[in-house]
C-alpha positions as CSV (number, residue, x, y, z in Angstrom):
1,M,35.4,-12.4,13.0
2,T,34.0,-11.2,9.9
3,T,35.5,-7.3,9.1
4,T,32.1,-4.5,7.0
5,T,33.5,-2.4,5.0
6,T,32.9,1.2,5.3
7,L,31.5,1.9,1.9
8,A,32.7,5.4,-0.7
9,P,30.0,7.7,-0.4
10,L,27.9,9.0,-3.6
11,V,26.6,12.7,-3.9
12,I,23.3,13.9,-5.1
13,T,23.9,17.1,-7.6
14,G,20.4,17.4,-9.3
15,C,17.1,17.0,-7.5
16,G,13.5,17.4,-9.3
17,V,10.2,16.5,-7.6
18,V,6.6,16.6,-8.3
19,S,4.2,15.8,-5.5
20,P,1.0,17.3,-3.9
21,A,3.1,20.0,-2.8
22,G,3.8,21.1,-6.6
23,V,6.7,21.0,-9.1
24,G,10.2,21.0,-7.7
25,L,11.5,20.9,-4.5
26,E,11.1,24.8,-3.2
27,A,7.3,23.8,-3.6
28,L,8.4,20.8,-1.2
29,A,10.3,22.9,1.2
30,D,7.1,25.3,2.0
31,M,5.7,22.0,2.8
32,V,8.3,19.8,4.6
33,N,9.3,22.6,7.0
34,G,6.0,23.0,8.8
35,T,5.8,19.1,9.4
36,V,9.1,18.1,11.1
37,N,8.1,16.0,13.7
38,G,4.9,14.8,12.5
39,T,2.8,18.0,12.7
40,V,1.2,19.9,10.2
41,N,1.6,24.0,10.7
42,G,-0.4,25.5,8.1
43,T,-2.4,24.5,5.5
44,V,-0.9,23.5,1.9
45,N,-2.9,24.6,-1.4
46,G,-5.6,25.7,1.1
47,I,-6.3,21.8,2.5
48,E,-4.5,20.7,5.6
49,G,-2.0,17.8,4.7
50,G,-1.6,18.0,0.8
51,H,-3.7,18.8,-2.4
52,Q,-7.3,17.7,-2.3
53,P,-8.0,17.8,-6.1
54,G,-11.4,19.7,-7.1
55,E,-13.7,18.5,-9.5
56,A,-11.6,20.0,-12.6
57,E,-8.7,18.2,-11.9
58,L,-10.3,14.9,-11.2
59,E,-11.9,15.2,-14.5
60,A,-8.2,15.5,-16.0
61,I,-7.1,12.8,-14.3
62,G,-10.2,10.9,-15.5
63,G,-12.3,8.1,-13.9
64,E,-14.4,7.7,-10.6
65,F,-12.9,7.6,-7.2
66,P,-13.9,5.9,-4.2
67,P,-14.9,8.4,-1.2
68,V,-10.9,8.4,0.4
69,P,-9.3,11.8,0.3
70,L,-7.1,12.0,-2.4
71,A,-3.4,14.1,-2.7
72,A,-2.9,14.9,-6.0
73,T,0.2,17.7,-7.1
74,P,-2.0,20.7,-8.4
75,D,-2.9,21.9,-11.6
76,F,-0.3,19.2,-13.3
77,R,0.7,20.4,-16.5
78,A,3.4,18.5,-18.3
79,E,3.8,20.4,-21.4
80,E,4.8,23.6,-19.7
81,H,7.7,21.9,-18.5
82,L,8.9,19.2,-21.4
83,E,9.9,20.0,-24.9
84,G,8.9,18.2,-27.8
85,K,5.4,16.4,-29.7
86,G,3.4,13.7,-27.6
87,V,3.7,14.9,-24.1
88,R,-0.3,14.8,-23.6
89,S,-0.3,11.1,-24.9
90,L,1.9,10.0,-22.4
91,D,0.4,8.3,-19.2
92,R,0.6,9.8,-16.4
93,T,3.3,7.9,-14.6
94,T,5.7,8.8,-17.6
95,R,5.2,12.5,-17.6
96,L,5.5,12.8,-13.2
97,A,8.6,10.9,-14.1
98,L,9.9,13.2,-17.0
99,V,8.7,16.6,-15.1
100,A,11.2,15.6,-12.4
101,S,13.9,14.1,-14.5
102,A,13.9,17.7,-16.5
103,L,13.8,19.3,-13.4
104,A,17.1,17.2,-11.8
105,L,18.8,17.5,-15.1
106,S,18.4,21.2,-15.3
107,G,19.8,21.6,-11.5
108,L,22.9,20.7,-12.8
109,G,23.5,24.0,-14.3
110,T,25.6,23.0,-17.1
111,P,23.9,20.5,-19.7
112,L,25.6,17.1,-19.7
113,A,27.6,16.6,-22.4
114,D,27.2,13.3,-25.3
115,R,29.8,12.2,-24.0
116,D,28.9,12.3,-20.8
117,R,25.1,11.3,-21.8
118,A,26.5,7.4,-23.1
119,R,27.9,6.9,-18.9
120,T,24.7,8.3,-17.8
121,G,22.5,5.6,-17.0
122,V,18.4,5.6,-15.2
123,V,17.0,3.6,-12.4
124,M,13.5,4.2,-11.9
125,G,11.3,2.4,-8.9
126,T,7.9,1.5,-9.6
127,S,5.2,-0.8,-8.1
128,T,3.9,-2.2,-11.7
129,G,4.8,0.9,-14.0
130,S,1.3,2.9,-15.0
131,V,-1.4,0.8,-12.8
132,R,-3.9,2.8,-14.9
133,S,-2.3,1.6,-18.4
134,S,-2.2,-1.6,-17.4
135,S,-5.8,-2.2,-16.0
136,E,-7.4,-0.7,-19.1
137,F,-5.2,-3.0,-21.1
138,S,-6.1,-6.0,-20.0
139,R,-9.9,-5.0,-19.3
140,E,-9.9,-4.1,-23.3
141,T,-9.0,-7.5,-23.7
142,L,-12.1,-8.8,-21.8
143,V,-14.6,-6.3,-23.2
144,R,-13.5,-5.6,-27.1
145,E,-15.1,-7.7,-29.9
146,K,-13.3,-10.5,-31.1
147,P,-10.9,-11.0,-32.1
148,Y,-9.9,-9.1,-28.9
149,L,-9.4,-5.5,-31.2
150,V,-7.8,-3.8,-28.0
151,R,-6.4,0.0,-29.3
152,A,-2.5,-0.5,-29.8
153,N,-1.5,2.7,-28.4
154,H,-2.5,1.5,-24.9
155,F,-0.3,-1.3,-24.9
156,P,3.7,0.6,-24.6
157,P,2.7,2.4,-21.1
158,S,1.2,-0.8,-19.9
159,V,5.0,-2.2,-20.1
160,M,6.8,-1.5,-16.7
161,N,9.8,-0.4,-18.2
162,F,8.1,2.2,-20.5
163,C,9.1,5.0,-18.5
164,A,12.4,4.9,-17.9
165,S,12.8,3.9,-21.1
166,Q,11.5,7.5,-21.7
167,I,13.5,9.4,-19.4
168,A,16.3,7.6,-21.5
169,I,14.9,8.4,-25.1
170,R,14.2,12.1,-24.4
171,N,17.3,13.1,-22.6
172,S,19.4,10.8,-24.8
173,L,21.1,9.0,-21.8
174,R,23.0,6.0,-22.9
175,G,24.1,4.1,-19.8
176,V,22.5,1.5,-17.7
177,N,18.5,2.0,-17.9
178,A,16.8,-0.6,-15.2
179,T,13.4,-0.7,-13.1
180,I,13.2,-1.9,-10.0
181,A,10.0,-3.5,-8.8
182,D,9.7,-3.5,-5.2
183,G,7.0,-2.3,-3.5
184,R,7.0,0.7,-1.5
185,I,10.6,0.0,-0.6
186,S,11.3,0.4,-4.6
187,G,12.8,4.0,-4.3
188,L,15.6,2.6,-1.8
189,A,16.0,-0.6,-4.2
190,A,16.9,2.0,-6.6
191,V,19.6,3.8,-5.1
192,R,21.5,0.6,-4.5
193,Y,20.8,-0.8,-7.6
194,A,22.8,2.5,-8.9
195,R,25.1,2.3,-6.3
196,N,26.4,-1.2,-8.0
197,A,26.1,0.3,-11.2
198,I,28.4,2.9,-10.7
199,A,30.9,0.9,-8.1
200,Q,31.3,-1.8,-11.1
201,G,32.2,0.7,-13.8
202,H,28.9,0.5,-16.0
203,V,27.7,3.9,-15.9
204,D,29.3,7.2,-14.3
205,R,26.3,8.9,-13.4
206,A,22.6,7.7,-12.8
207,L,19.2,9.4,-12.8
208,V,17.7,7.6,-9.6
209,G,14.3,7.7,-8.0
210,A,10.9,6.5,-8.4
211,V,7.5,7.4,-9.2
212,E,3.7,6.8,-8.6
213,E,0.7,8.1,-10.6
214,L,-2.9,9.0,-8.9
215,C,-5.4,7.1,-10.3
216,P,-8.8,4.9,-9.4
217,Q,-7.5,1.7,-10.1
218,S,-4.8,2.0,-7.1
219,A,-7.6,4.4,-5.0
220,W,-10.1,1.8,-5.1
221,G,-7.5,-0.8,-4.7
222,W,-6.7,0.9,-1.2
223,Y,-10.1,1.9,-0.7
224,L,-10.8,-1.8,-0.3
225,S,-8.2,-3.7,0.8
226,D,-8.7,-0.8,4.2
227,A,-4.7,-0.6,4.5
228,L,-4.7,3.0,4.9
229,A,-6.2,4.6,8.5
230,R,-9.5,6.5,7.6
231,D,-7.7,9.3,7.3
232,A,-5.1,9.0,5.1
233,A,-5.2,10.0,1.5
234,V,-3.9,8.4,-1.4
235,G,-1.2,10.4,-3.3
236,E,0.9,10.5,-5.8
237,G,4.5,11.9,-6.8
238,A,8.0,11.4,-8.3
239,A,11.0,12.6,-7.6
240,V,14.7,11.9,-9.4
241,F,18.0,12.6,-8.4
242,V,21.3,12.7,-10.4
243,V,23.8,10.6,-8.7
244,E,27.4,10.0,-8.8
245,T,31.0,10.1,-7.2
246,P,32.1,12.9,-5.3
247,E,35.0,12.9,-8.0
248,G,33.0,12.9,-10.9
249,A,30.9,15.8,-9.2
250,A,34.4,18.0,-8.1
251,A,35.9,17.4,-12.1
252,S,32.4,18.7,-13.1
253,G,32.4,21.6,-11.1
254,R,28.9,20.3,-9.9
255,T,27.8,20.9,-5.9
256,P,26.3,18.2,-4.0
257,L,23.1,18.8,-2.9
258,A,23.6,16.0,-0.3
259,E,25.8,12.4,0.4
260,L,24.3,8.8,0.2
261,L,25.9,6.7,2.5
262,A,25.0,3.2,3.2
263,C,21.9,1.5,2.0
264,E,20.2,-1.5,2.6
265,V,17.1,-3.3,1.5
266,G,15.9,-6.9,2.6
267,T,13.1,-9.2,3.3
268,M,11.8,-10.2,6.5
269,G,8.7,-11.4,6.3
270,M,5.9,-10.1,7.8
271,S,6.8,-11.7,11.7
272,G,10.2,-10.5,11.6
273,L,9.3,-6.7,10.4
274,R,10.4,-5.2,13.4
275,R,13.9,-7.3,13.9
276,G,14.6,-6.8,10.6
277,M,14.1,-2.9,10.4
278,A,16.9,-3.1,13.3
279,V,19.2,-4.9,11.7
280,C,18.6,-3.6,8.2
281,V,19.2,0.2,10.2
282,G,22.3,-1.3,12.4
283,R,23.8,-3.0,9.3
284,A,23.9,0.6,7.4
285,L,24.9,2.3,9.9
286,E,28.2,0.0,9.8
287,R,28.9,0.3,6.5
288,S,28.5,4.3,6.4
289,G,30.7,4.4,9.3
290,V,28.0,6.6,11.4
291,S,27.1,6.0,14.9
292,A,23.7,5.7,16.1
293,E,24.2,8.7,18.2
294,S,24.7,11.3,15.2
295,I,21.8,10.4,13.2
296,T,19.6,13.2,14.6
297,T,16.5,12.8,11.9
298,V,14.4,9.8,10.2
299,S,12.3,10.2,7.7
300,L,9.7,7.1,7.9
301,G,7.7,5.9,5.7
302,A,4.9,3.6,7.0
303,T,2.6,7.0,8.2
304,G,-0.8,5.8,7.4
305,L,-0.2,2.3,6.8
306,R,-2.2,-0.3,9.0
307,G,-0.2,-2.4,11.3
308,L,3.3,-1.2,10.0
309,R,3.8,2.6,11.7
310,A,4.3,0.7,14.9
311,A,6.7,-2.0,13.5
312,E,8.7,0.7,11.1
313,E,8.8,3.0,14.7
314,D,9.8,-0.2,16.8
315,G,12.9,-1.2,14.7
316,V,14.4,2.3,14.5
317,R,14.2,2.5,18.2
318,A,16.1,-0.8,18.6
319,A,18.8,0.3,15.9
320,L,19.3,3.6,17.3
321,G,18.6,3.5,21.2
322,G,15.1,5.9,20.5
323,L,13.5,7.5,18.2
324,P,15.8,10.8,16.9
325,P,14.2,14.0,17.8
326,H,13.2,15.2,14.8
327,R,10.8,13.1,12.8
328,I,9.6,13.0,9.1
329,R,6.5,11.7,8.0
330,T,6.0,12.7,4.6
331,A,2.9,11.1,4.0
332,D,1.2,12.7,6.5
333,V,1.2,16.0,4.3
334,M,1.7,14.2,0.6
335,G,-0.5,10.9,1.1
336,E,0.5,7.4,0.6
337,S,2.5,7.3,-2.5
338,F,3.4,3.6,-2.2
339,S,6.7,2.9,-4.8
340,A,7.4,6.6,-5.2
341,S,7.5,7.3,-0.9
342,G,10.9,6.4,-0.5
343,S,12.3,8.9,-3.1
344,L,9.7,11.5,-1.7
345,Q,11.4,10.6,1.8
346,I,15.2,12.4,0.5
347,A,13.9,14.5,-1.2
348,A,11.8,16.3,1.5
349,L,14.9,15.7,3.6
350,L,16.2,17.7,0.7
351,A,14.0,20.4,1.1
352,A,14.5,20.5,4.9
353,W,18.1,20.8,4.5
354,R,17.6,24.0,2.6
355,P,17.6,26.5,5.7
356,R,20.7,26.2,6.7
357,D,19.7,27.3,10.4
358,G,16.8,25.0,10.5
359,A,16.3,22.3,12.6
360,V,17.0,19.0,10.9
361,G,20.3,17.9,12.1
362,P,23.3,16.7,9.2
363,V,22.9,13.1,9.3
364,A,19.5,11.5,8.8
365,L,17.8,7.8,8.3
366,V,15.6,7.2,5.6
367,T,13.8,4.1,6.5
368,S,10.7,1.8,4.6
369,V,8.9,-1.0,5.2
370,G,6.2,-2.7,3.5
371,D,3.3,-5.6,4.1
372,D,5.0,-7.7,2.0
373,G,8.0,-8.1,4.6
374,N,10.4,-5.8,2.5
375,V,12.5,-3.4,4.5
376,G,15.0,-0.6,3.8
377,C,16.7,2.3,4.9
378,L,19.4,4.8,3.8
379,V,21.9,6.8,5.4
380,V,21.7,10.4,4.0
381,R,24.2,13.0,5.2
382,R,23.6,17.1,4.1
383,A,26.5,17.9,1.7
384,A,29.0,20.5,3.7
385,S,28.8,24.4,2.6
């Protein structure tokens, strides 16, 4: 008989988010608190279900988009939130993540000391890095005159780990630097990677999150694949968290926003998604020491994806004995943000917990499933008052 070890929790002490709700957790709270249980109460930025960019915003993003709903970060100007030169020349993926990281670090109150920065890592989830950058650089190798005179400044952001590297460089973070490319579960896989890095003593804390940019290339991919429901929007966003041990937070005088309990990810194959999700959730509950009855809220990821929503819900039902009474579907209002979805789901929980008398209970489950057969889940507990 095997005995499962209950994992010691980590805590979130800082959170930064950039999404179609706007910049910051407050903007997300206004959106999420009207969408618990999947119903949209009112509109956000004048558009129900997210921010449909106008002509000027689409022109700023650049390129020709397909005829699908879009959810973009409204009036996003990274230079208003970041210090230093060269911000405008960065790709949109990196700018989104840098702003989210800056917000997460500023939420700590007191800046990290230099010795703390040496022990702080960066773990970012992504799909392929900047889809636009890699696509445009690859195209130039085909259309430019021989000997393929591609523009050299287009190469760096086409590399998958460029974003995580920029976060570390601009914030002088010298710990583990990792990029996790795991499709839709990238955000949760990043949490698991960071937990291992902290548990094994490689770092004391880490900036953990995921990012996805809105660009014509990915929007056309969603449109031509017909993978999204007809009314589902293609979105974007970045959510980054400062994650550390409770002891480390207490020693530095930082107040936790939430506890990260067990995080499980796995590859089950498309034929076993329902069972895989149930096994994943059951394992996370066991390793976190939380009963199924304690879960009163679930943040579901597969909202607008054809064929995945039912599998995700069935797996949760099988593990918990039914869907919890409170359900948050961030993609309903922020669009399909692919690799950033898991991190945005965590941020949505933090936003929903801001009013202490709100309907969302103190222990929640975040779930994610991809059409590559990957599943992931995270048990999160609201920090004590």
